[in-house]
PDB file of N, H, CA, C and O in Angstrom:
ATOM      1  N   MET A   1    -131.192-122.184 -88.953  1.00  0.00           N
ATOM      2  CA  MET A   1    -132.112-121.223 -88.370  1.00  0.00           C
ATOM      3  C   MET A   1    -133.480-121.443 -89.005  1.00  0.00           C
ATOM      4  O   MET A   1    -133.577-121.918 -90.136  1.00  0.00           O
ATOM      5  N   HIS A   2    -134.498-121.108 -88.300  1.00  0.00           N
ATOM      6  H   HIS A   2    -134.419-120.722 -87.381  1.00  0.00           H
ATOM      7  CA  HIS A   2    -135.861-121.406 -88.745  1.00  0.00           C
ATOM      8  C   HIS A   2    -136.209-120.766 -90.090  1.00  0.00           C
ATOM      9  O   HIS A   2    -137.054-121.294 -90.812  1.00  0.00           O
ATOM     10  N   ASP A   3    -135.588-119.658 -90.439  1.00  0.00           N
ATOM     11  H   ASP A   3    -134.901-119.229 -89.853  1.00  0.00           H
ATOM     12  CA  ASP A   3    -135.927-118.992 -91.698  1.00  0.00           C
ATOM     13  C   ASP A   3    -134.839-119.136 -92.769  1.00  0.00           C
ATOM     14  O   ASP A   3    -134.929-118.515 -93.828  1.00  0.00           O
ATOM     15  N   GLY A   4    -133.831-119.936 -92.503  1.00  0.00           N
ATOM     16  H   GLY A   4    -133.758-120.440 -91.643  1.00  0.00           H
ATOM     17  CA  GLY A   4    -132.768-120.160 -93.483  1.00  0.00           C
ATOM     18  C   GLY A   4    -131.725-119.055 -93.553  1.00  0.00           C
ATOM     19  O   GLY A   4    -130.840-119.097 -94.407  1.00  0.00           O
ATOM     20  N   SER A   5    -131.815-118.066 -92.667  1.00  0.00           N
ATOM     21  H   SER A   5    -132.534-118.032 -91.973  1.00  0.00           H
ATOM     22  CA  SER A   5    -130.880-116.941 -92.735  1.00  0.00           C
ATOM     23  C   SER A   5    -129.487-117.299 -92.226  1.00  0.00           C
ATOM     24  O   SER A   5    -128.510-116.636 -92.574  1.00  0.00           O
ATOM     25  N   ILE A   6    -129.393-118.331 -91.416  1.00  0.00           N
ATOM     26  H   ILE A   6    -130.187-118.870 -91.134  1.00  0.00           H
ATOM     27  CA  ILE A   6    -128.093-118.791 -90.916  1.00  0.00           C
ATOM     28  C   ILE A   6    -127.944-120.228 -91.389  1.00  0.00           C
ATOM     29  O   ILE A   6    -128.803-121.071 -91.127  1.00  0.00           O
ATOM     30  N   LYS A   7    -126.866-120.497 -92.076  1.00  0.00           N
ATOM     31  H   LYS A   7    -126.169-119.813 -92.288  1.00  0.00           H
ATOM     32  CA  LYS A   7    -126.742-121.739 -92.833  1.00  0.00           C
ATOM     33  C   LYS A   7    -126.226-122.946 -92.063  1.00  0.00           C
ATOM     34  O   LYS A   7    -126.483-124.077 -92.477  1.00  0.00           O
ATOM     35  N   THR A   8    -125.502-122.751 -90.952  1.00  0.00           N
ATOM     36  H   THR A   8    -125.293-121.832 -90.616  1.00  0.00           H
ATOM     37  CA  THR A   8    -124.940-123.902 -90.254  1.00  0.00           C
ATOM     38  C   THR A   8    -125.333-123.868 -88.784  1.00  0.00           C
ATOM     39  O   THR A   8    -125.619-122.809 -88.225  1.00  0.00           O
ATOM     40  N   LEU A   9    -125.341-125.029 -88.178  1.00  0.00           N
ATOM     41  H   LEU A   9    -125.109-125.889 -88.632  1.00  0.00           H
ATOM     42  CA  LEU A   9    -125.643-125.122 -86.756  1.00  0.00           C
ATOM     43  C   LEU A   9    -124.598-124.364 -85.933  1.00  0.00           C
ATOM     44  O   LEU A   9    -124.943-123.695 -84.959  1.00  0.00           O
ATOM     45  N   ALA A  10    -123.341-124.465 -86.315  1.00  0.00           N
ATOM     46  H   ALA A  10    -123.061-125.009 -87.106  1.00  0.00           H
ATOM     47  CA  ALA A  10    -122.290-123.737 -85.597  1.00  0.00           C
ATOM     48  C   ALA A  10    -122.538-122.230 -85.652  1.00  0.00           C
ATOM     49  O   ALA A  10    -122.322-121.531 -84.662  1.00  0.00           O
ATOM     50  N   ALA A  11    -122.987-121.731 -86.793  1.00  0.00           N
ATOM     51  H   ALA A  11    -123.163-122.299 -87.597  1.00  0.00           H
ATOM     52  CA  ALA A  11    -123.271-120.300 -86.927  1.00  0.00           C
ATOM     53  C   ALA A  11    -124.473-119.895 -86.073  1.00  0.00           C
ATOM     54  O   ALA A  11    -124.505-118.786 -85.541  1.00  0.00           O
ATOM     55  N   VAL A  12    -125.458-120.778 -85.938  1.00  0.00           N
ATOM     56  H   VAL A  12    -125.433-121.679 -86.370  1.00  0.00           H
ATOM     57  CA  VAL A  12    -126.612-120.494 -85.079  1.00  0.00           C
ATOM     58  C   VAL A  12    -126.165-120.415 -83.615  1.00  0.00           C
ATOM     59  O   VAL A  12    -126.579-119.513 -82.886  1.00  0.00           O
ATOM     60  N   VAL A  13    -125.327-121.350 -83.191  1.00  0.00           N
ATOM     61  H   VAL A  13    -124.990-122.083 -83.783  1.00  0.00           H
ATOM     62  CA  VAL A  13    -124.804-121.317 -81.817  1.00  0.00           C
ATOM     63  C   VAL A  13    -124.036-120.014 -81.594  1.00  0.00           C
ATOM     64  O   VAL A  13    -124.202-119.368 -80.559  1.00  0.00           O
ATOM     65  N   ASP A  14    -123.209-119.630 -82.540  1.00  0.00           N
ATOM     66  H   ASP A  14    -123.074-120.154 -83.381  1.00  0.00           H
ATOM     67  CA  ASP A  14    -122.471-118.364 -82.421  1.00  0.00           C
ATOM     68  C   ASP A  14    -123.417-117.172 -82.338  1.00  0.00           C
ATOM     69  O   ASP A  14    -123.201-116.253 -81.549  1.00  0.00           O
ATOM     70  N   PHE A  15    -124.467-117.192 -83.158  1.00  0.00           N
ATOM     71  H   PHE A  15    -124.643-117.938 -83.799  1.00  0.00           H
ATOM     72  CA  PHE A  15    -125.457-116.112 -83.174  1.00  0.00           C
ATOM     73  C   PHE A  15    -126.099-115.949 -81.800  1.00  0.00           C
ATOM     74  O   PHE A  15    -126.155-114.845 -81.259  1.00  0.00           O
ATOM     75  N   TYR A  16    -126.583-117.058 -81.241  1.00  0.00           N
ATOM     76  H   TYR A  16    -126.537-117.955 -81.680  1.00  0.00           H
ATOM     77  CA  TYR A  16    -127.256-116.965 -79.946  1.00  0.00           C
ATOM     78  C   TYR A  16    -126.281-116.729 -78.804  1.00  0.00           C
ATOM     79  O   TYR A  16    -126.637-116.070 -77.827  1.00  0.00           O
ATOM     80  N   ALA A  17    -125.082-117.238 -78.897  1.00  0.00           N
ATOM     81  H   ALA A  17    -124.793-117.773 -79.691  1.00  0.00           H
ATOM     82  CA  ALA A  17    -124.078-116.968 -77.864  1.00  0.00           C
ATOM     83  C   ALA A  17    -123.714-115.488 -77.855  1.00  0.00           C
ATOM     84  O   ALA A  17    -123.273-114.965 -76.832  1.00  0.00           O
ATOM     85  N   GLY A  18    -123.894-114.811 -78.985  1.00  0.00           N
ATOM     86  H   GLY A  18    -124.253-115.237 -79.816  1.00  0.00           H
ATOM     87  CA  GLY A  18    -123.647-113.379 -79.074  1.00  0.00           C
ATOM     88  C   GLY A  18    -124.889-112.558 -78.804  1.00  0.00           C
ATOM     89  O   GLY A  18    -124.922-111.380 -79.159  1.00  0.00           O
ATOM     90  N   GLN A  19    -125.913-113.130 -78.189  1.00  0.00           N
ATOM     91  H   GLN A  19    -125.886-114.087 -77.900  1.00  0.00           H
ATOM     92  CA  GLN A  19    -127.171-112.495 -77.792  1.00  0.00           C
ATOM     93  C   GLN A  19    -128.132-112.262 -78.938  1.00  0.00           C
ATOM     94  O   GLN A  19    -129.092-111.510 -78.769  1.00  0.00           O
ATOM     95  N   GLY A  20    -127.925-112.866 -80.093  1.00  0.00           N
ATOM     96  H   GLY A  20    -127.145-113.477 -80.231  1.00  0.00           H
ATOM     97  CA  GLY A  20    -128.879-112.683 -81.185  1.00  0.00           C
ATOM     98  C   GLY A  20    -128.923-111.253 -81.655  1.00  0.00           C
ATOM     99  O   GLY A  20    -127.944-110.518 -81.530  1.00  0.00           O
ATOM    100  N   ASN A  21    -130.054-110.855 -82.195  1.00  0.00           N
ATOM    101  H   ASN A  21    -130.850-111.452 -82.296  1.00  0.00           H
ATOM    102  CA  ASN A  21    -130.247-109.486 -82.678  1.00  0.00           C
ATOM    103  C   ASN A  21    -130.860-108.628 -81.592  1.00  0.00           C
ATOM    104  O   ASN A  21    -131.812-109.040 -80.930  1.00  0.00           O
ATOM    105  N   SER A  22    -130.320-107.443 -81.409  1.00  0.00           N
ATOM    106  H   SER A  22    -129.546-107.109 -81.947  1.00  0.00           H
ATOM    107  CA  SER A  22    -130.931-106.495 -80.490  1.00  0.00           C
ATOM    108  C   SER A  22    -132.177-105.934 -81.164  1.00  0.00           C
ATOM    109  O   SER A  22    -132.125-105.516 -82.321  1.00  0.00           O
ATOM    110  N   ASN A  23    -133.297-105.926 -80.443  1.00  0.00           N
ATOM    111  H   ASN A  23    -133.339-106.266 -79.504  1.00  0.00           H
ATOM    112  CA  ASN A  23    -134.524-105.346 -80.985  1.00  0.00           C
ATOM    113  C   ASN A  23    -135.404-104.892 -79.829  1.00  0.00           C
ATOM    114  O   ASN A  23    -135.186-105.305 -78.690  1.00  0.00           O
ATOM    115  N   PRO A  24    -136.392-104.051 -80.102  1.00  0.00           N
ATOM    116  CA  PRO A  24    -137.215-103.508 -79.018  1.00  0.00           C
ATOM    117  C   PRO A  24    -138.084-104.560 -78.328  1.00  0.00           C
ATOM    118  O   PRO A  24    -138.607-104.303 -77.244  1.00  0.00           O
ATOM    119  N   TYR A  25    -138.245-105.720 -78.921  1.00  0.00           N
ATOM    120  H   TYR A  25    -137.820-105.929 -79.802  1.00  0.00           H
ATOM    121  CA  TYR A  25    -139.090-106.758 -78.345  1.00  0.00           C
ATOM    122  C   TYR A  25    -138.296-107.805 -77.555  1.00  0.00           C
ATOM    123  O   TYR A  25    -138.874-108.765 -77.045  1.00  0.00           O
ATOM    124  N   LEU A  26    -136.998-107.627 -77.453  1.00  0.00           N
ATOM    125  H   LEU A  26    -136.528-106.847 -77.866  1.00  0.00           H
ATOM    126  CA  LEU A  26    -136.150-108.568 -76.743  1.00  0.00           C
ATOM    127  C   LEU A  26    -136.497-108.546 -75.257  1.00  0.00           C
ATOM    128  O   LEU A  26    -136.489-107.490 -74.624  1.00  0.00           O
ATOM    129  N   ASP A  27    -136.798-109.703 -74.715  1.00  0.00           N
ATOM    130  H   ASP A  27    -136.805-110.560 -75.229  1.00  0.00           H
ATOM    131  CA  ASP A  27    -137.155-109.814 -73.307  1.00  0.00           C
ATOM    132  C   ASP A  27    -135.971-109.369 -72.445  1.00  0.00           C
ATOM    133  O   ASP A  27    -134.845-109.802 -72.688  1.00  0.00           O
ATOM    134  N   PRO A  28    -136.198-108.524 -71.455  1.00  0.00           N
ATOM    135  CA  PRO A  28    -135.098-108.056 -70.612  1.00  0.00           C
ATOM    136  C   PRO A  28    -134.456-109.176 -69.790  1.00  0.00           C
ATOM    137  O   PRO A  28    -133.359-109.003 -69.257  1.00  0.00           O
ATOM    138  N   GLU A  29    -135.129-110.312 -69.686  1.00  0.00           N
ATOM    139  H   GLU A  29    -136.019-110.453 -70.119  1.00  0.00           H
ATOM    140  CA  GLU A  29    -134.573-111.450 -68.957  1.00  0.00           C
ATOM    141  C   GLU A  29    -133.533-112.218 -69.771  1.00  0.00           C
ATOM    142  O   GLU A  29    -132.823-113.062 -69.224  1.00  0.00           O
ATOM    143  N   ILE A  30    -133.434-111.937 -71.069  1.00  0.00           N
ATOM    144  H   ILE A  30    -134.010-111.252 -71.514  1.00  0.00           H
ATOM    145  CA  ILE A  30    -132.432-112.597 -71.905  1.00  0.00           C
ATOM    146  C   ILE A  30    -131.059-112.136 -71.447  1.00  0.00           C
ATOM    147  O   ILE A  30    -130.786-110.939 -71.358  1.00  0.00           O
ATOM    148  N   ARG A  31    -130.211-113.094 -71.163  1.00  0.00           N
ATOM    149  H   ARG A  31    -130.433-114.066 -71.236  1.00  0.00           H
ATOM    150  CA  ARG A  31    -128.856-112.792 -70.695  1.00  0.00           C
ATOM    151  C   ARG A  31    -127.844-113.412 -71.648  1.00  0.00           C
ATOM    152  O   ARG A  31    -128.095-114.449 -72.262  1.00  0.00           O
ATOM    153  N   LYS A  32    -126.718-112.766 -71.754  1.00  0.00           N
ATOM    154  H   LYS A  32    -126.514-111.923 -71.255  1.00  0.00           H
ATOM    155  CA  LYS A  32    -125.643-113.291 -72.586  1.00  0.00           C
ATOM    156  C   LYS A  32    -125.096-114.562 -71.950  1.00  0.00           C
ATOM    157  O   LYS A  32    -124.911-114.636 -70.735  1.00  0.00           O
ATOM    158  N   ILE A  33    -124.843-115.555 -72.785  1.00  0.00           N
ATOM    159  H   ILE A  33    -124.994-115.496 -73.772  1.00  0.00           H
ATOM    160  CA  ILE A  33    -124.200-116.763 -72.286  1.00  0.00           C
ATOM    161  C   ILE A  33    -122.743-116.719 -72.713  1.00  0.00           C
ATOM    162  O   ILE A  33    -122.413-116.255 -73.804  1.00  0.00           O
ATOM    163  N   HIS A  34    -121.897-117.199 -71.855  1.00  0.00           N
ATOM    164  H   HIS A  34    -122.166-117.576 -70.969  1.00  0.00           H
ATOM    165  CA  HIS A  34    -120.467-117.192 -72.140  1.00  0.00           C
ATOM    166  C   HIS A  34    -120.038-118.614 -72.460  1.00  0.00           C
ATOM    167  O   HIS A  34    -119.957-119.461 -71.571  1.00  0.00           O
ATOM    168  N   LEU A  35    -119.765-118.870 -73.725  1.00  0.00           N
ATOM    169  H   LEU A  35    -119.830-118.182 -74.448  1.00  0.00           H
ATOM    170  CA  LEU A  35    -119.320-120.189 -74.167  1.00  0.00           C
ATOM    171  C   LEU A  35    -117.936-120.064 -74.774  1.00  0.00           C
ATOM    172  O   LEU A  35    -117.694-119.235 -75.652  1.00  0.00           O
ATOM    173  N   SER A  36    -117.050-120.888 -74.297  1.00  0.00           N
ATOM    174  H   SER A  36    -117.246-121.561 -73.583  1.00  0.00           H
ATOM    175  CA  SER A  36    -115.708-120.914 -74.890  1.00  0.00           C
ATOM    176  C   SER A  36    -115.818-121.555 -76.271  1.00  0.00           C
ATOM    177  O   SER A  36    -116.828-122.187 -76.578  1.00  0.00           O
ATOM    178  N   PRO A  37    -114.800-121.400 -77.098  1.00  0.00           N
ATOM    179  CA  PRO A  37    -114.818-122.088 -78.392  1.00  0.00           C
ATOM    180  C   PRO A  37    -115.037-123.597 -78.245  1.00  0.00           C
ATOM    181  O   PRO A  37    -115.736-124.203 -79.057  1.00  0.00           O
ATOM    182  N   GLN A  38    -114.441-124.204 -77.213  1.00  0.00           N
ATOM    183  H   GLN A  38    -113.873-123.712 -76.553  1.00  0.00           H
ATOM    184  CA  GLN A  38    -114.652-125.648 -76.995  1.00  0.00           C
ATOM    185  C   GLN A  38    -116.082-125.928 -76.567  1.00  0.00           C
ATOM    186  O   GLN A  38    -116.665-126.923 -76.999  1.00  0.00           O
ATOM    187  N   ASP A  39    -116.667-125.073 -75.724  1.00  0.00           N
ATOM    188  H   ASP A  39    -116.194-124.265 -75.373  1.00  0.00           H
ATOM    189  CA  ASP A  39    -118.070-125.234 -75.331  1.00  0.00           C
ATOM    190  C   ASP A  39    -118.977-125.200 -76.562  1.00  0.00           C
ATOM    191  O   ASP A  39    -119.906-126.000 -76.678  1.00  0.00           O
ATOM    192  N   ARG A  40    -118.705-124.280 -77.470  1.00  0.00           N
ATOM    193  H   ARG A  40    -117.951-123.631 -77.376  1.00  0.00           H
ATOM    194  CA  ARG A  40    -119.519-124.160 -78.686  1.00  0.00           C
ATOM    195  C   ARG A  40    -119.393-125.405 -79.553  1.00  0.00           C
ATOM    196  O   ARG A  40    -120.390-125.911 -80.067  1.00  0.00           O
ATOM    197  N   ARG A  41    -118.161-125.901 -79.715  1.00  0.00           N
ATOM    198  H   ARG A  41    -117.351-125.490 -79.297  1.00  0.00           H
ATOM    199  CA  ARG A  41    -117.968-127.130 -80.505  1.00  0.00           C
ATOM    200  C   ARG A  41    -118.683-128.297 -79.838  1.00  0.00           C
ATOM    201  O   ARG A  41    -119.316-129.106 -80.518  1.00  0.00           O
ATOM    202  N   ASP A  42    -118.589-128.392 -78.518  1.00  0.00           N
ATOM    203  H   ASP A  42    -118.076-127.735 -77.966  1.00  0.00           H
ATOM    204  CA  ASP A  42    -119.251-129.477 -77.798  1.00  0.00           C
ATOM    205  C   ASP A  42    -120.774-129.398 -77.950  1.00  0.00           C
ATOM    206  O   ASP A  42    -121.435-130.420 -78.135  1.00  0.00           O
ATOM    207  N   LEU A  43    -121.320-128.200 -77.872  1.00  0.00           N
ATOM    208  H   LEU A  43    -120.783-127.370 -77.721  1.00  0.00           H
ATOM    209  CA  LEU A  43    -122.760-128.021 -78.024  1.00  0.00           C
ATOM    210  C   LEU A  43    -123.213-128.452 -79.418  1.00  0.00           C
ATOM    211  O   LEU A  43    -124.216-129.150 -79.560  1.00  0.00           O
ATOM    212  N   VAL A  44    -122.481-128.039 -80.433  1.00  0.00           N
ATOM    213  H   VAL A  44    -121.666-127.471 -80.318  1.00  0.00           H
ATOM    214  CA  VAL A  44    -122.825-128.422 -81.808  1.00  0.00           C
ATOM    215  C   VAL A  44    -122.757-129.940 -81.963  1.00  0.00           C
ATOM    216  O   VAL A  44    -123.641-130.529 -82.585  1.00  0.00           O
ATOM    217  N   GLU A  45    -121.742-130.578 -81.421  1.00  0.00           N
ATOM    218  H   GLU A  45    -121.023-130.100 -80.916  1.00  0.00           H
ATOM    219  CA  GLU A  45    -121.626-132.036 -81.510  1.00  0.00           C
ATOM    220  C   GLU A  45    -122.783-132.713 -80.787  1.00  0.00           C
ATOM    221  O   GLU A  45    -123.327-133.701 -81.281  1.00  0.00           O
ATOM    222  N   PHE A  46    -123.164-132.196 -79.627  1.00  0.00           N
ATOM    223  H   PHE A  46    -122.722-131.394 -79.225  1.00  0.00           H
ATOM    224  CA  PHE A  46    -124.296-132.755 -78.901  1.00  0.00           C
ATOM    225  C   PHE A  46    -125.571-132.632 -79.728  1.00  0.00           C
ATOM    226  O   PHE A  46    -126.321-133.598 -79.868  1.00  0.00           O
ATOM    227  N   LEU A  47    -125.814-131.446 -80.272  1.00  0.00           N
ATOM    228  H   LEU A  47    -125.205-130.661 -80.158  1.00  0.00           H
ATOM    229  CA  LEU A  47    -127.027-131.245 -81.068  1.00  0.00           C
ATOM    230  C   LEU A  47    -127.025-132.130 -82.310  1.00  0.00           C
ATOM    231  O   LEU A  47    -128.070-132.653 -82.697  1.00  0.00           O
ATOM    232  N   ASN A  48    -125.878-132.300 -82.931  1.00  0.00           N
ATOM    233  H   ASN A  48    -125.029-131.875 -82.617  1.00  0.00           H
ATOM    234  CA  ASN A  48    -125.797-133.198 -84.092  1.00  0.00           C
ATOM    235  C   ASN A  48    -126.111-134.638 -83.707  1.00  0.00           C
ATOM    236  O   ASN A  48    -126.646-135.397 -84.515  1.00  0.00           O
ATOM    237  N   ALA A  49    -125.783-135.013 -82.486  1.00  0.00           N
ATOM    238  H   ALA A  49    -125.348-134.397 -81.829  1.00  0.00           H
ATOM    239  CA  ALA A  49    -126.057-136.378 -82.022  1.00  0.00           C
ATOM    240  C   ALA A  49    -127.555-136.631 -81.856  1.00  0.00           C
ATOM    241  O   ALA A  49    -127.983-137.783 -81.787  1.00  0.00           O
ATOM    242  N   LEU A  50    -128.339-135.583 -81.792  1.00  0.00           N
ATOM    243  H   LEU A  50    -127.991-134.647 -81.848  1.00  0.00           H
ATOM    244  CA  LEU A  50    -129.784-135.716 -81.620  1.00  0.00           C
ATOM    245  C   LEU A  50    -130.513-135.974 -82.930  1.00  0.00           C
ATOM    246  O   LEU A  50    -131.724-136.196 -82.924  1.00  0.00           O
ATOM    247  N   THR A  51    -129.815-135.949 -84.034  1.00  0.00           N
ATOM    248  H   THR A  51    -128.832-135.768 -84.039  1.00  0.00           H
ATOM    249  CA  THR A  51    -130.469-136.158 -85.321  1.00  0.00           C
ATOM    250  C   THR A  51    -130.698-137.640 -85.561  1.00  0.00           C
ATOM    251  O   THR A  51    -130.031-138.491 -84.973  1.00  0.00           O
ATOM    252  N   GLY A  52    -131.632-137.927 -86.415  1.00  0.00           N
ATOM    253  H   GLY A  52    -132.174-137.235 -86.892  1.00  0.00           H
ATOM    254  CA  GLY A  52    -131.935-139.310 -86.747  1.00  0.00           C
ATOM    255  C   GLY A  52    -133.286-139.382 -87.432  1.00  0.00           C
ATOM    256  O   GLY A  52    -133.909-138.360 -87.719  1.00  0.00           O
ATOM    257  N   ASP A  53    -133.723-140.584 -87.685  1.00  0.00           N
ATOM    258  H   ASP A  53    -133.218-141.414 -87.451  1.00  0.00           H
ATOM    259  CA  ASP A  53    -135.019-140.786 -88.325  1.00  0.00           C
ATOM    260  C   ASP A  53    -136.128-140.661 -87.293  1.00  0.00           C
ATOM    261  O   ASP A  53    -135.987-141.110 -86.156  1.00  0.00           O
ATOM    262  N   LEU A  54    -137.226-140.050 -87.698  1.00  0.00           N
ATOM    263  H   LEU A  54    -137.340-139.685 -88.622  1.00  0.00           H
ATOM    264  CA  LEU A  54    -138.375-139.938 -86.824  1.00  0.00           C
ATOM    265  C   LEU A  54    -139.131-141.259 -86.803  1.00  0.00           C
ATOM    266  O   LEU A  54    -139.160-141.973 -87.806  1.00  0.00           O
ATOM    267  N   PRO A  55    -139.735-141.588 -85.678  1.00  0.00           N
ATOM    268  CA  PRO A  55    -140.564-142.787 -85.640  1.00  0.00           C
ATOM    269  C   PRO A  55    -141.724-142.653 -86.622  1.00  0.00           C
ATOM    270  O   PRO A  55    -142.168-141.538 -86.894  1.00  0.00           O
ATOM    271  N   PRO A  56    -142.216-143.749 -87.152  1.00  0.00           N
ATOM    272  CA  PRO A  56    -143.285-143.660 -88.175  1.00  0.00           C
ATOM    273  C   PRO A  56    -144.568-143.031 -87.686  1.00  0.00           C
ATOM    274  O   PRO A  56    -145.330-142.499 -88.493  1.00  0.00           O
ATOM    275  N   ASN A  57    -144.836-143.069 -86.391  1.00  0.00           N
ATOM    276  H   ASN A  57    -144.217-143.500 -85.735  1.00  0.00           H
ATOM    277  CA  ASN A  57    -146.099-142.501 -85.884  1.00  0.00           C
ATOM    278  C   ASN A  57    -145.957-141.087 -85.342  1.00  0.00           C
ATOM    279  O   ASN A  57    -146.857-140.604 -84.654  1.00  0.00           O
ATOM    280  N   SER A  58    -144.848-140.409 -85.634  1.00  0.00           N
ATOM    281  H   SER A  58    -144.117-140.802 -86.193  1.00  0.00           H
ATOM    282  CA  SER A  58    -144.669-139.046 -85.138  1.00  0.00           C
ATOM    283  C   SER A  58    -145.256-138.054 -86.134  1.00  0.00           C
ATOM    284  O   SER A  58    -145.478-138.379 -87.300  1.00  0.00           O
ATOM    285  N   GLY A  59    -145.495-136.866 -85.663  1.00  0.00           N
ATOM    286  H   GLY A  59    -145.314-136.602 -84.716  1.00  0.00           H
ATOM    287  CA  GLY A  59    -146.045-135.819 -86.519  1.00  0.00           C
ATOM    288  C   GLY A  59    -147.530-135.650 -86.297  1.00  0.00           C
ATOM    289  O   GLY A  59    -148.116-136.310 -85.439  1.00  0.00           O
ATOM    290  N   PRO A  60    -148.147-134.760 -87.075  1.00  0.00           N
ATOM    291  CA  PRO A  60    -149.571-134.497 -86.895  1.00  0.00           C
ATOM    292  C   PRO A  60    -150.397-135.714 -87.307  1.00  0.00           C
ATOM    293  O   PRO A  60    -149.948-136.536 -88.106  1.00  0.00           O
ATOM    294  N   PRO A  61    -151.596-135.821 -86.761  1.00  0.00           N
ATOM    295  CA  PRO A  61    -152.461-136.942 -87.130  1.00  0.00           C
ATOM    296  C   PRO A  61    -152.826-136.906 -88.607  1.00  0.00           C
ATOM    297  O   PRO A  61    -152.959-135.834 -89.198  1.00  0.00           O
ATOM    298  N   ALA A  62    -152.983-138.065 -89.187  1.00  0.00           N
ATOM    299  H   ALA A  62    -152.875-138.936 -88.707  1.00  0.00           H
ATOM    300  CA  ALA A  62    -153.405-138.145 -90.599  1.00  0.00           C
ATOM    301  C   ALA A  62    -154.829-137.618 -90.745  1.00  0.00           C
ATOM    302  O   ALA A  62    -155.647-137.741 -89.834  1.00  0.00           O
ATOM    303  N   LYS A  63    -155.105-137.041 -91.883  1.00  0.00           N
ATOM    304  H   LYS A  63    -154.440-136.940 -92.623  1.00  0.00           H
ATOM    305  CA  LYS A  63    -156.465-136.505 -92.121  1.00  0.00           C
ATOM    306  C   LYS A  63    -157.353-137.563 -92.713  1.00  0.00           C
ATOM    307  O   LYS A  63    -158.526-137.305 -92.982  1.00  0.00           O
TER     308      LYS A  63
END
């Protein structure tokens, strides 16, 4: 998670699959997604497959 409050990718998927935190600023268009346990495992595996080294010219321009 962006602030370190959730330690694993699987836990982040579970968090968002459970609609995240209810708060007064939550967009009413946010809808619950229904993911089976296998769907969640598949999503985590897919996201893990996206990891790797960044190309040398990526990121903000040098100062």
